[in-house]
N, C-alpha and C positions, 0 to 999 in steps of 0.2 A: 520447547522453543525460548527465546530469551526472556519475552513476557511473562512466562512461569516463574524461570529463574529471578527475575527482578522482584515480583513478589512474594517468592520462598525467601529470600535473602532477608529482604526488608521486614517481615515478619519476626523470623528468627533471632535476626540480632537486636532487635525492638526489645523483643520477650527474655531474649539473654540479661539484656544491659537491666532490665527491669529486677529480673530475678538478682542480680549481682546488687542493686542498689539496696533490694530490700534486704538481702543478707548485711549487707555493711550497717545498714539502720538499724537491723536488729541486735548486732554485737555491740556496737557502739553506745546504742540505747541500755543495753542490760549492764554496758561496764559502767556508764556514767551513772545509771541508778543506784548501783552497788555500791560505786563511790561516796553516791549523797548519803547514802543511809548509813554506810560505816561513819561517814563524818559527823552524822547526827549523836550518833550513839557514843562515839570514841570520845566527842568533846563534854559531855553531860559524865563520863567515865567516871571523872574524881567524886562529884558528889553523890554520884548512886554507890560507890566503893562505900561511903560513909553511913548509908543509909539501909535499913532493912538486908545487908549483907553479911554472911558469915563467914567472916574471911581466915583464909588457913595461910599457912606460913608457904607450902610450897604448889597449892591449887586453890582456884576457888571457882565455881558454875553462879550466875544469875541469869534468870528467865524472869521476863515478865508477859502478866496475863490477863488477858482483861476478857470478862464474861466466857470464862472457860478458853478461851481461844488465845494460845501463845504468841506473841507480838514477833520478841525476838528473845534468843539466846546467847549470852558472851562466856566462854571458856577460857580461861588463862593457866596454864601449869604454875607459875609465878606472876606476883606483883610487887614492887619497889618503890617505895615513895622516897625520893631524893631532897636534900636541904634546899636544892636551888629550884623546886618547887615543881621539877620533871617527874613525872610518874611512868616507870619501865613495865611495860607488861612482856611476857615470854611465853612463847609457843601460844598463839591468842587463836582464837577463832570465833569466830561471829556469825549467828546464822539470822537470815529476815526471811519471816514468811509472810506468803501473799495472803491477802485480806479473807480468800475463800479457802483457806488451807488446801491450796494445790500446788503449790509449787515451795522450794526452799531456795534462798540467794545464801552462797559462803563468801566469806572473806577470810582468810585464814596466812597467818606470815610466824616467821620465829619471832619477830622483836619489834613493839610500838613504844614511840615515844612520844608523851603530849607534854609540850612548852607551854603551862598554862599562864604565864607571864607576856607571851610574846603571840598567843593565839594560833600555835602552829603544831600539828602532827605530822609526823614524820615516821614512816615505814622505814625499818632498818633491813636493808636487805631484799630478799625477792616475796614479793605478795601474791599469792592464787587465790583467783574468786571462780567459784562457782556458779554459774546463773541456769535458770530454770531445772533445778535439780530435783529427783526425785524426793518423793513427800514420806518422812518416816512414820511411822504409825503408832508407836507409844510414847511416852514420856522418856523413856530409856533410850530410843531410837534416836531422840531430840537430841538427848545428852551426848550422847556418841558421836553424832554427828558431829556437833559443834565440838568436841573434842578433836574431832580427825579422823573416827573412824571411818571405813570404808562402808556405804550404805547398800553393796550390790550383794552382800551375804546373805545366805537365806534367815528368814524374819525380817528381816531388818528392813525391808520394802514391801508394800501391798503385793500379793499376789498378781500375777498379770500385767503389774504395771511396768513402763517402759522409758526408759532415759534416753531416749532418740533427741530428746529436747534440750540436752543438757550441753551448755555453753562455758568452756574452760580458759580461765584466763591467766596470763601470768605477766608480772610486771615489777620493777625496783624503782627506789626513789620516790615513792608517791609522798607529796605535801599535801594539807590543807592547810590556808592559812583562811583562820576564822573572821577577820574582820571585813574580807574581801567574798568570803564566801566562795571560792575558790580550792579548787583538789587540781593537780598537776606533777605530770611526772617529765624528764626530758630523756628516759629512759626509753628500751625498747619496750613496746607493747606487743604481746604475743596470744593467740588464741586458736581454740579450735570449738569447731562445732559440725556433726555429721559427718565427720573424716575430713573438713577442708580445717586447711591452716592458713591463721591469717595472722599480717606481722603489721606494725608500726611504729613511728619514731617519734616519742611525743604526743603528751596527751594532755589537755585540761578541760575540767569541767566548773559550770558557774553554778550554785547552787540560787542566785539569784536571777537569773535567765533560762535556766535548764537547758545553756548550749553546752554539748560535748563536741570536742574538737579532736579527733586527730592530725597532729601537725605536718608530716609529711609521711613519704614512701608507705603509704597504704598499699597491702597486698594480700589477697586472699584466692589460695588455690586449693586444687580439691578434684574429688569426681561430681559430675551434675548430671544426673540421665546417664550416669555412665559415660562419660566424657570428660578427661582433663581439663580444666579452666583454670582461668588466671585473671582476677579481676585487680589492677592498679589504679590509683589514684596518688596525686601527690598532696592533697588535702582531703578530710573528711569533716564534715559536721552534721551535728545533729539539735534540731530544736524541737524537744521536746513539747515544749509550750505549744508550739503550732504544728507539731506531728510534722516536721519537715527533714528530712536528709540532704545535703549539698554536698556534691562530690567535684572537685577540681582537677581537669586532668584526667576523667576517668577512662579505662580502658579495659575492654572486657573480653578475652580471647578464649576460646574455646574449640580446642583439639580434635578433628574427627577421631570415630571407634575404625577399627580394622575393616570395616565394610566400606564405609563413605571414605575417609580418610582426607574428609575436607576441615580446613580449617574456619572459624568463625569468630569475627572479631567487630567490635562497637565499640566507639568511643567518642568523645563529645569533651570541647574546653570546659565547658560546665554542666552538670545534669541536680537537678532537683526531683527529690521523690518526697510525693506526699503521700501522707498516712492516714488509716481510718482509725477513727476510736478505738476499735478492736484491734489495733495493732495490724490490719492489712494495707498492702497498698493500693493507691486510691486512683492517684497518676504519675506522672513521668515528665516533667520538663527536661529538653537536652537543648542547648545552642552553642555556638561556636564551631564550623566544623564538624558538624553530627558526620559520624561515618562509620557504615554497615559493609565489611566485606566479608564476601565467601567465592572459593574457589576460583578466584582472580576477576569475580565482580566487587566492584566497588560504588556505593551510593554517599552522593555528600551532599547535606543540606546545611543551609545555615540555624535553623530552629527545627526543632520534634515536639511533639506531645503525644503521648500516651496515657490513655483514660482505661482503666481497670474496672473488671466487673468481680462482683460479691466473693467470687470464689480466688480472684487472684489473678486472672487470665487476663488477656488483652481484650480490650472492646471495640476502640477505634484507636487508629494512629494516624498521626500526622506529620508531615515533612513539610516544610515551607519556607519563603525568601529565597528560595534558587534550590533546586533538584539536578543535581549532576549526576547521572550513572554510568561509569565505564566498565568494559571489560576486555580484555588483551590477552588471550590464548594465540597458539600455535596457528589452528585453523579457523578462529572465529574472534570478532572485534565487534564492540557495539559500544556506543556513543550516546546519550541519550540526555535532554534536558526537559525542564518543564519548571512553570514557577510554584507549584505546590502538588502534592499527593498526600489521598486519605486512603487509608484501608480500615475497613470494619472486619469484624473477626464473629463466630460463633460461638456457642455457648463455652465449647472446650478450647478454644483460643487459638482456631484455625482461620486463616482468611478465607475469605469468602465474596470480597468485592474491593477494590482499587480503583480510584478514580483522580487521575491526573488532569490537571488545569493548567493556562495562559501559556501556550505558545509551545505545545508539547509535540516534541519533534527526538525519535528515535531513526539510528543507522545504525545498520549490523550488516558486517563483512562475513562472509565464511567459503571455502575452499576443501578441495578434497585431498590436498595433501601440502606436505611443506616445502615441497620443488619449488626452485626461482619460476620455474615456467607456468605453473598451476597458478593461473587467473584469481579474483577475488570477485565474487559474486554478491550483490547486496541488494538489500533490505530496506527499504526506509517507510517511515510510521509518523505524520502527523496531523495536528488538529487543536483547535482551541480547547478540546476535552476529551480524555480518553477513560472510556470507564472499561473495567476488567472484572468478568466474573468466573470465579474459580472454584475447586471443588477437590476433592479427596479421591485418591484411585483406594483398592482393597486395600494397601500396603498403607495408607495415610500420608503419602506422598501428595503434595499438591500441585493441582494442574488447572493449566487455562481451559475453562471452557469455551467461553464467548468474548467477545470484546465489539464495543462500540465508540466509535470517534464521530464528532459532532463541532459544527465551526470550521470551514475549509478542510473537511477531514481528505486525507489522503495516504495513499500505499501504493507505493512501486517496487516492483523486483525487477534486477538486472542481472541476466544469466551470463557470464562472461567464460562459458566451458570452451575447451580447447578445440573441439569436434567441429565447432562452427566458425563463418569467415571473420566474427565480430559478435559483441555483447548485443545480448536481444533481450529488451526492457518492455514491461508492461506496467502499466499505472492506471489506479482506479482513483476516484476523485468523488466529492457529495457534499452537500451539507448534512450529511448525516450518512454514514456507513457502517453497518454490523456485520459481523463475523462470527462462523463457528468454528470450534479444533477439535482435532482429532491427533492423537497418540498413535505416533509411528516409529517404533523403533526406539521406544522411548525418545524421539523429539517432536516437541509438538508442532504441529505443520496447521494451515488456512485448510478447511473441508470446504466452505460456500459462505455466499454474503449476501447482502442488500444493500442497494444504495438509495438515498430519498433526497429529493431538490437539487437541482443542476449539477446530475450525475455527470462523468467524464471518463472514457475510456482511451486510453494510449497505448500504442504498440509500435516500438521500433522493430524491423527488423533486421538481420544480420548484414545487409546491405545497405543499412541508412533509410530504407523505405520506412515514412513515418504516417500511421494512421489515428488518427482521433476521432472520436464519435462522444455526443453528449445528447442529454435526456432527463425526461422527468425524473423515471425512477430505474433499476439497474438490479437485475440478479446476476450472480456469479459464482462458477463454481469451479477449484483448482484441481489438479490431478499432482499426484504424488511426485515430489523430486527426489533424486537420488542422492547421495552424501555430497555434501560439500556444494549444491546447487539451489536456487532459488525456486518457488514455487512456478506453477507455470499454468497460467489461464486453458480450463479446459471447456468452458461454454461460457458469455455473457451475452446477455439480451438487457438491450433498454428499451424503453416505451415511453410516448408522449413527447413530441414536439424533438425528435431526433433530427440532430445535425452532424454529418460525418466528412472529414477531411483528409483527403489523401494526397500526401507531399512526393512524388518518387524522386530519386535522386537527379541530381540537376549539374551538368558541368557547365562551365563558364564558357560562353562564346557557342555551345552546342546549341544550334538552329532549329536541328530536329531532336531536341529533348523531349520526353514528354511532358504532359502540363500538368499543373495542380486540379486536383478535382473538390467540389464540395455538392453534397448530397444532403438532399431534406426527406423525411419518412415519418412514420409514426412508429415504427418500432423497426429495430436493428438487431439480428442475433449473430452473436461470433461462435465458431466453430474452432478451437484451437489446434486439433487434429489436424486438419484441412488448413487452416488459417484464413477461412472464406468469411466474409460479413455479409448477413442477407437484408438486404432491406423491402420493409414491406409497408401498405398502405400509401397510395399519394407520392410514389418515391417521382423526386426531380435532383438529375445530378446536374453541375454546372462545370465549367473548365475556367482558366483566367482569360481565355479568348472571348470569351461571352456565351460560348454554347451551349446549348440545354438538352437534356435528355429526361422525358417522361415515361413513367411506366409502373405497371403495376407491384411488380417485385424484379430487385436487382441485386444481383449478387458478386461481389467484389473479392479476388486474393488478395493477400495484404504485397506479399512478396513481389509478383510480378506484375500486378494492377490489373489482370485478366478480369474480365467480369461476362456476367448473362443477365440482359434485361428481359423479361416475359412480362405478358399481358398488355395491351392497348399500349403498345412501344409507339413513342412520337419522339422527334429528334430535333430540333433548328440547329445549323450551324452557321457561324459566320465567318464571312470568306477573310476577312482578318480581324483582328482586335480593337474592336468600336469602329470598324468599317458602318460606312451609311447604304450599301449597294443590298442587291438582293439575298435574302437568306436560302439554303439551302434547307429543307425542310424532308424526311422519310415517316414515314408511318409503316408500322409491321406487325407481327404477332410478338415474335421473339428477334433476339437480336443477341451475338456473341461477339464481345471486344478484347482483342488479342491486343495487348499494348508492345510486348517484346516484338511483333509485325507491323504494327501499328496499321494493324486490319479491323475492320468492323462488318460484320457478316448480319445482314437484315433477314430475316425470314417471314413469309407469309405465311396463313395459317384460316383453317376453317372456311375454305374456298373465295379468302379476299388475299391478293397478291400484295407483296411487299411494294410500298409506291415511296418515291422520290420525285421531288418537284422544285427549281429554282424561278420563280417568276413564271414565264411562258415554257419552261422546258421542263420534262416530266420522264419520270421511266416506272415502268411498273413489271415486276418479274417475282414468280415463287421465291426468289435468293439474288440478294442486292450483297454483292462483295468489294470492299474499299480496301485500297492499299495505299498509305499513307506517304512511303517513302519514294515510291514511283508514282503517285498521283494518278493511280487507276481506278476504273471503277469496271466490275465484270456484273453482268446482270445475267441469269440463264435460269431455267427450269431445277428440277429435284433429279437427281439421278440420269442415268443414261438413256437417251431415246426420248426424253420430253420432249413432247411438242412447242410448237411454236408460241412459246408463253410470254415471251417479251415486248411491252409494247412502250414505246419511246415517241416521244413528243418532243420535236426540236423547233426553235424560235426562228421563222423565216425572215429572210431579207424584206425589210420596210414594215415589218409588225408593229412598231412604234413601243411603248411600253413592255417589257417583260413581266413585272412585277414590282412589288414593293419589300421592303426588306423587313418589315412587321407584320408581315402574315404569318399566322399561329397556326403550326400542324393539329393541331387539337379542333379546330373546326371543321376539317376535312373537306376545305373549298377544293375543288375539282377546277380544273383547267380548261377553257373553252377551246375544245378544239376545231372548231370551225372558223377559229379567229385567219384573217387571211394574212396567208405568207409562213403559217406554221405547216410543218411537216411532221407525218406521223408515219413511224418504221416498225411493224413487227416482224420478230426474229426469234430464232430459238436461242441464240445469245448475244451479247450485247459486250464489248470491250472497249473503255474510252479512256485516253489518256489527255491526264491537262497539260501535259508538257509538249506535246504534239498538236493537240487542241482535235484529234481525230477521234470519231467515236465508227466501231469496224463493228458490223453484221454480220453474223454466219450462222449456218446451217438453214439458208431458205428465208429469204426476208420479202416484205410486200410494204412499198414507201407508197405514203398517200401525200398529196398538195392540191390544191385548190386547182393545180393544172391537170391530173389525173392521178393515174396508180400505175408505178411500176414494180413488178416482180422479177428476182434473181436467186440466185446461189448466195451469195454475199454483197455485202455495200458497205462504203465509207462515208461519212459526212465529215466535211473538213468544216469549222469552226472558226469564226472571225472573234479576235477582240468585243467584249461588251466595249459600252459609249464608257469612255473614262480612263481606259488601258487597264480592264480588268486582268491583273496579271496574277498568277497563282501564288498565294501564302505561302510562307514555311513554316507559320502556326498549325499547331495540329487540333484537328476539331476534339470534343468527347471521344469521339468514336475511333479517332486517329484518320478523320475529312480533312481533306485539303480546302484550303480557302479559294472562293471564286469558282467552284466545282461548277461544269457545264455552262458558266455564263456566257453572253455572246449570241448571236444570229447563225444561222446556215449558210456557210459562203458555196459550197459547191456539193453535190452526192455522184458518186462515182456506183454504180450499179453494175455488178458482173456475172456471168453465167446463166446462159439462157434467161436472157432477158425478155421480158413483156411488158407492154405499155398499153394502157387504154387513156383514151381522151374523149369525150364529147365526137362521135362521126368518124372515129380514126383508133387504130390499132398497130400497135409495132411491133418487132421482133428483133432481137439481134444477140448479140455477146457482152455487149459493154456500152452503156448508156452514163454519160455527164450530162449532170443537170447542173447549169450557174443559175445562182438565185439572183444576183443582180441583176441581168437581164432576161431572165424567165427563159435561157438558151438550153435547147437539148441537142446532144450531139450523140448520135444511136451511130454504131461499127458492129461488126463482124468478121467472117473468115474467109479466104477465099471460097472454100464450098457451102457456107453458108453465112451469106451477105445479108447486112439489115435490111429489113423491109417494112414498107409502110402501107396498111391497106387502108383506103379512103373511101368512103359510101358512096361519092361522086365518082371517084375517077379510078375509081380501084387500086391496083397494086404499082407502089413507087419502090425501086431497089436501086444498092447503089454501093460502091465500097462506102460510104459515110454519108448519112444523111444528118441536116442540121435543119430544126426548127423552133420555132417560138410560141408559148403557150398563149393560144387564144390568136394566134397566127393563121391564116389558109394556107402562109409560102412555104414550101420545102425545097431546102437545096442540098444538093444531091453531088456527090464527089464520086469520079470514077477511080481516083487513087492517083498517083504522080507520075505512074509508067504507063498509062494508057495509048491506044493509038501509036503513033509513030513518034514516040517520045516526046507528045504534045502533052499538057494536060488539058482535059475536056472537063467542063462545067455547064452542066446543064440548072438549067432554072425551070421549073414547072408551078404554072399559077391557075389554081383551078377554080371557077366561079361558082359560085352555089344559085342553085334557084330559089 
């Protein structure tokens, strides 16, 4: 993954830059040191030639020894004292020995001139300098070495010794100015070290300040760890007094080997290397567009600092004053920013921790192919602070193991694959997010993680449906993504004060569009394979109409918005948003919510039926089913052949108030069925239409009110509008329930099919009975073969084509039909007195 690459690039660039700086420091240090010592001995040479020197015409050798230890040796094939005060030495070799006699530095050339009057020493022609050369074993070897003989021959060097530290320098035009204490050349300077070649144009060294400067065009190239490398700088300066090397416009380039083929580059406008007293690198400071590049990736910061351990390996690294990361490949693009980045390394110099701080933000885009139609999938990571833990695999390759983001931490994935209707996104957030990583086919992938404090999970479906949830804690796991795709959430679980929002796609002006939902619970669990979110623990679901549903458990599908509620299901539905009228309440054991068809199905259970009521009206049945678009209610038993299990209570005419809008279904307060004017119906099935305001009962019905009992095969109750004009609302309730449902009182009831009626002291039969609530009038009719009948305890049986009577009235109006007798309408009225 891109986090692993970032760390790898940073670590490798900084280490290579430090190594290159160290190399330049060593080279220029010894060059200055050799020039300085050569100046001191050449300056005193004329005086020494006159004291204790056995001078020959063609050759002489001079050595100075202190307590048996040789300090230096000078050899010249010929010395000429000129009348103008200039001494010319030919074929000169000067050897300076270390204090511990463990190294020898040699300066040699064809000719040197010393102008005693001007205080200037010049090397005529080419000058060679060998720094850190192998040590000779005896006096003859030392003399031969000063004379220019090679020490690589047998017997000249200690057995088993190596000359891997040898640095060879070649230059010309070397001038030393005694009064200024400066040695300088404006010619090319070349050097070799461990198979590497160096070059610079012009150099000067001050014996007073101890500063050596390479003027321009500094360049070192060769092999480092088996990889070709080039180090360049516009200027190099070494301060020997303060153990500091400074490079201007420094750039280090390492070309990949045959396996990796990756070019690595480190650059800065200014780099300062701080040295230890033993010659090792202590730290490195760089500023001005500090840049690290590898394989298309680039890190840029204004300042950088690297601290080295005693073994010369990086211990800590810091990039600050604005850090930017960019990678631009055909299948992968990354951009990242932070105020500062720190890296800690193990004893072997491998990065083990990276800390990014200050408005950290990374955006990564990936795709499966370069085809123009292939969309980009994206990842985003952000936070005030991001901590990365790193490790190495068996091959030594750095890998990202886990990460921690804190302070407004957020992680977002957008999958824009072609096989979906639109982009699918998932986003995680919290005060602190931690994640574990794994390697899948060489790519770093998120495996699982944890969130603490104000955690949030946001999911956007390919159709635009948005689901968000928040909680105190969160645990999540990802499933492996295909190439060019982002990770997908396999599971996510939030606990503590969970709040979930569901926002469906809503078209402007669509009155039947589904509503937004807000749910609260103690726990939420998301299953990425099914796209279902399950809420448990005191679940409450509200919509923007003000309707509410309670349950022990509620599961919702992201795309469709379908849901299932289980355990002590209770619901309250507003007639309209903000309405003050009656509220519809439902109690059930289980509910299914189908948003595509705007249906809600409530089920009873454990010996209890599902129950709905609004004010004085109520329905009880094993199954209650609502259809929002048709504004219908269907109540029935479970399965075919179920008994008459639907119990309905309707508010009768003149019954007074039907209820209040503040009733709470969780109180399970039941309606008083003895209330005057109330109508109770028992049937096998009920179908209610809010558009026609008709309740149709079928499968055998029993109707009861204060006037008596009625039975038949079917019945239809016609409801009048509630006071205030109870118009059906277009807004959808939480379960698709229409507003104003079953509001208003009974206007009339029509019972058909083998009708039977019972009243105190009276029994009637027929084929159709019409009851009008406003005047309590009953109209009973039948057929020619089976006319309606009334059996009265006092008068016996009364029959006719139509029988009309009032509740509580002793009179019956009998009609024989419009065509009875000789075309004359016959109307008979019978009044029966009771004893």
